[in-house]
C-alpha positions in Angstrom: 179.1 43.2 172.7 176.2 41.3 174.2 173.3 43.4 175.4 171.2 41.8 178.2 168.0 43.1 179.5 167.6 43.5 183.2 164.1 43.2 184.8 164.9 46.1 187.2 164.9 48.5 184.2 168.7 48.8 183.9 170.8 47.9 180.9 173.9 45.7 181.5 176.8 45.9 179.0 179.1 42.9 178.8 182.4 43.7 177.0 184.5 40.6 176.4 187.1 42.3 174.1 189.3 43.4 177.0 190.0 39.9 178.3 188.0 40.4 181.5 184.3 40.8 182.1 183.5 44.5 182.8 179.9 45.2 183.5 178.5 48.8 183.5 175.2 49.2 185.1 173.3 52.3 184.1 170.1 53.1 185.9 169.4 56.6 184.6 165.9 55.7 183.4 165.0 54.5 186.9 166.4 57.5 188.9 165.0 61.1 188.6 167.5 64.0 188.2 168.5 65.4 191.6 169.5 69.1 192.0 172.9 69.8 193.5 172.9 70.2 197.3 173.5 74.0 197.4 170.4 74.5 195.2 168.2 72.4 197.5 169.5 74.3 200.6 168.6 77.6 198.9 165.1 76.5 198.2 164.6 75.3 201.8 165.8 78.6 203.1 163.5 80.6 200.8 160.6 78.4 201.9 161.4 78.9 205.6 161.7 82.7 205.2 158.3 82.8 203.3 156.7 80.8 206.1 158.2 83.1 208.7 157.0 86.2 207.0 153.5 84.8 206.6 153.5 84.0 210.4 154.7 87.5 211.2 152.0 89.1 209.1 149.4 86.9 210.7 150.6 87.9 214.2 150.5 91.6 213.2 147.0 91.3 211.9 145.8 89.5 215.0 147.5 92.1 217.2 146.0 95.0 215.3 142.6 93.4 215.5 143.0 92.8 219.2 144.2 96.3 219.8 141.3 97.8 217.9 138.9 95.6 219.9 140.6 96.6 223.1 140.4 100.3 222.3 136.8 100.0 221.3 135.9 98.2 224.5 137.8 100.7 226.6 136.1 103.6 224.9 132.7 101.9 225.2 133.4 101.4 228.9 134.1 105.1 229.3 130.9 106.0 227.4 128.9 103.8 229.7 130.2 105.6 232.8 129.7 108.9 231.1 126.0 108.0 230.7 125.7 107.3 234.4 127.1 110.7 235.2 124.7 112.4 232.8 121.7 110.7 234.5 122.9 111.7 238.0 120.7 114.6 239.2 123.3 115.7 241.8 125.8 116.5 239.0 126.0 120.3 238.6 128.7 120.3 236.0 130.4 117.6 234.0 133.3 118.4 231.7 134.4 115.3 229.7 137.2 117.2 227.9 136.3 115.5 224.6 135.5 118.6 222.6 138.8 119.5 221.0 137.5 123.0 220.7 139.7 126.1 220.4 137.5 128.1 222.7 135.4 126.1 225.2 135.2 123.1 227.4 131.6 122.0 227.2 129.5 121.3 230.3 127.3 118.2 229.7 125.2 118.4 232.8 121.5 119.4 232.6 122.5 123.0 233.4 124.0 123.2 230.0 125.9 126.0 228.3 125.7 128.5 231.2 128.5 126.5 232.9 130.6 126.0 229.8 134.3 126.6 230.5 136.1 129.2 228.3 139.6 128.4 227.3 141.5 131.6 228.0 141.6 133.9 224.9 145.0 135.3 225.8 146.6 131.9 225.5 145.9 131.7 221.7 148.0 129.1 220.0 150.1 128.7 223.1 147.2 127.8 225.4 145.8 124.5 226.4 146.3 121.8 223.7 144.3 118.7 223.2 146.2 115.5 223.9 145.7 111.8 224.8 143.3 111.2 227.7 143.3 108.4 230.2 140.9 106.2 228.2 141.7 104.7 224.8 140.2 107.1 222.2 139.7 109.7 225.0 141.0 113.3 224.9 142.3 115.6 227.6 143.6 119.2 227.9 147.3 119.7 228.1 148.7 122.7 230.1 152.3 123.5 229.6 152.6 127.3 229.7 156.3 127.5 230.3 157.2 125.6 227.1 155.7 128.2 224.7 156.3 131.8 225.8 154.7 134.7 224.0 155.9 138.3 223.7 154.4 140.5 226.3 154.9 144.1 227.4 157.6 143.1 229.8 159.3 140.7 227.4 158.8 136.9 227.1 156.2 135.7 229.6 154.4 132.4 229.9 151.1 132.2 228.1 148.0 132.2 230.2 146.8 128.6 230.2 143.6 127.9 232.1 139.9 127.3 231.7 137.5 129.8 233.2 133.9 129.0 234.3 131.4 131.7 234.8 130.3 132.4 238.4 126.7 131.4 237.9 124.7 130.8 241.1 124.5 127.1 240.3 128.3 127.0 241.0 127.6 128.0 244.7 126.4 124.6 246.1 127.8 125.5 249.5 125.7 128.7 249.7 122.2 127.9 250.8 121.1 131.5 250.4 121.7 131.1 246.6 119.8 127.8 246.5 122.8 125.5 247.3 122.5 122.3 249.3 125.2 123.2 251.8 127.6 120.4 250.6 129.6 119.5 247.5 132.1 117.2 245.8 134.4 117.9 243.0 136.7 115.4 241.3 139.1 115.3 238.4 141.8 113.3 236.8 145.2 114.9 236.1 148.8 114.1 235.6 151.8 116.4 236.1 154.6 116.9 233.6 157.0 118.2 236.3 157.5 117.7 240.0 159.5 120.9 240.4 158.6 124.5 240.8 156.2 126.2 243.2 152.4 126.1 243.7 150.3 125.3 240.7 146.5 125.7 240.6 144.3 122.8 239.8 140.9 124.1 240.9 140.5 127.6 242.2 138.0 130.4 242.7 140.4 133.1 241.4 142.2 133.3 244.7 145.2 135.1 243.0 147.5 133.0 245.0 146.0 133.9 248.4 143.9 130.9 249.5 142.2 132.9 252.1 140.3 134.9 249.5 138.6 131.8 248.1 136.1 129.4 249.7 138.2 126.4 248.5 141.3 125.8 246.3 143.1 122.6 245.2 146.7 123.3 244.5 149.8 121.2 243.7 153.3 121.9 244.9 156.5 119.8 244.3 154.4 116.7 243.5 152.0 117.0 246.4 148.3 117.9 246.4 146.8 120.3 249.0 143.2 121.4 249.7 142.5 124.8 251.4 139.1 125.7 252.8 138.9 129.3 253.8 136.4 132.1 254.4 135.0 130.1 257.3 132.7 131.6 260.0 135.5 131.7 262.6 137.8 133.5 260.2 140.3 130.6 260.3 141.6 128.5 257.4 141.9 124.8 257.1 144.5 122.9 255.1 144.5 119.2 254.2 147.4 117.7 252.3 148.6 114.4 250.7 151.9 113.2 252.0 152.4 110.8 249.1 154.1 112.3 246.1 152.6 112.2 242.6 154.3 110.2 239.9 155.3 112.3 236.9 153.3 111.4 233.8 150.9 109.1 235.6 147.2 109.8 235.8 145.8 110.5 239.3 142.2 110.8 240.5 141.5 113.5 243.2 138.2 114.1 244.9 137.3 116.8 247.5 134.2 116.7 249.7 133.0 119.7 251.8 130.1 119.9 254.2 129.2 122.2 257.1 131.3 120.1 259.6 133.9 118.3 257.5 136.2 118.5 254.5 138.1 115.6 253.0 140.7 115.0 250.3 141.0 111.7 248.5 143.5 110.6 246.0 143.0 107.4 243.9 140.2 106.4 246.3 142.5 106.7 249.4 141.6 109.2 252.1 144.6 111.5 252.3 143.3 113.7 255.1 140.3 115.3 256.6 139.5 118.2 259.0 136.6 119.5 261.0 134.9 122.7 259.9 133.1 125.3 262.0 130.5 125.8 259.3 130.3 126.5 255.6 132.7 128.9 253.9 131.2 132.0 252.3 131.5 132.3 248.6 133.6 135.0 246.8 131.3 135.0 243.8 134.3 134.7 241.4 134.8 132.4 238.4 136.1 128.9 238.8 139.5 128.2 237.3 140.9 124.9 236.1 144.7 124.9 235.6 145.6 128.1 237.5 145.0 129.9 240.7 144.8 133.3 239.0 145.1 134.9 235.6 148.7 134.5 234.5 149.8 133.1 237.8 149.9 129.6 239.4 149.7 128.0 236.0 149.5 124.2 235.9 152.0 122.0 234.0 150.4 118.8 232.9 147.2 117.3 231.7 143.6 117.5 233.1 140.9 115.1 232.1 137.3 114.7 233.2 136.0 117.0 236.0 132.7 116.6 237.8 131.0 118.8 240.4 128.2 117.5 242.6 125.8 119.3 244.9 126.3 116.6 247.5 129.1 114.9 249.4 129.9 111.6 247.9 130.6 108.7 250.3 134.0 107.2 250.6 132.7 104.1 248.9 131.3 106.1 245.9 134.7 107.9 245.6 136.6 104.6 245.7 134.3 103.2 243.0 134.9 106.3 240.8 138.6 106.1 241.2 138.7 102.4 240.4 137.2 103.1 236.9 140.5 103.3 235.3 141.7 101.7 232.0 145.2 100.5 231.2 147.7 103.3 231.4 148.0 105.6 228.4 151.2 107.6 227.9 
């Protein structure tokens, strides 16, 4: 056997004993070992999955950071608007519904604790519950009396779910004899959990279901909002309603203005209706209720957020601006 060296690094073997020249070329030294195809394919798949998972984790991290920033910005925006209200001298009462208290809804206006709202004691654990408000990080009161009945003298009855505000003289802005200005605005944000059933009280002066016994009431019936102004000098009553139905589970802004010659109802900045008045209504000197039109009756089903009471009539432009201060929808 003759061994010849090849300059390419291969060894050639020449075998002459078989009668023919048979040359075997071996290049093992020059070629690295290559894994079988199925092993290469497995490694490629593992690498791709690892890269995909890293990408997903990065996206989740970026999304969480963006969400936290968005929530923070939304909450800061609400706090900035809250500060404006606290500095407004015409604000009699401001309830931001951020307390998460078991007993009160705090008034943050300069008039302070005298106008704090009491969460009805009879409601106990079945009364208003704190839930998610309309702003990121914001709270609201949830009223769903029919969902959690308590045992009463006549069997199972809905729990009383409302907030009651003491009838201090500062709550009589329409009564000039008590130091009032002769005009007012109240506004609130709410959403209904049902469009069925009868009348439900949103804002009421303990009318007991008879609007004529109260200077003003704001009620909701089958998805529609209605304002009643009563106890007027001529003995007549005025009603203004919204023909457009509410959307179940969607926040709505409602504002009411009352002066000696006009009342108006706005929803989401839109003038729903107005009516002339023959003078100012007389006050019944009863507490103001949020979420009912009487104790144990006319109970509201849904959520109520910030409520503001002014001793002046806001302009339509001011109301539109207030209604436009809305974040992305929370559910």
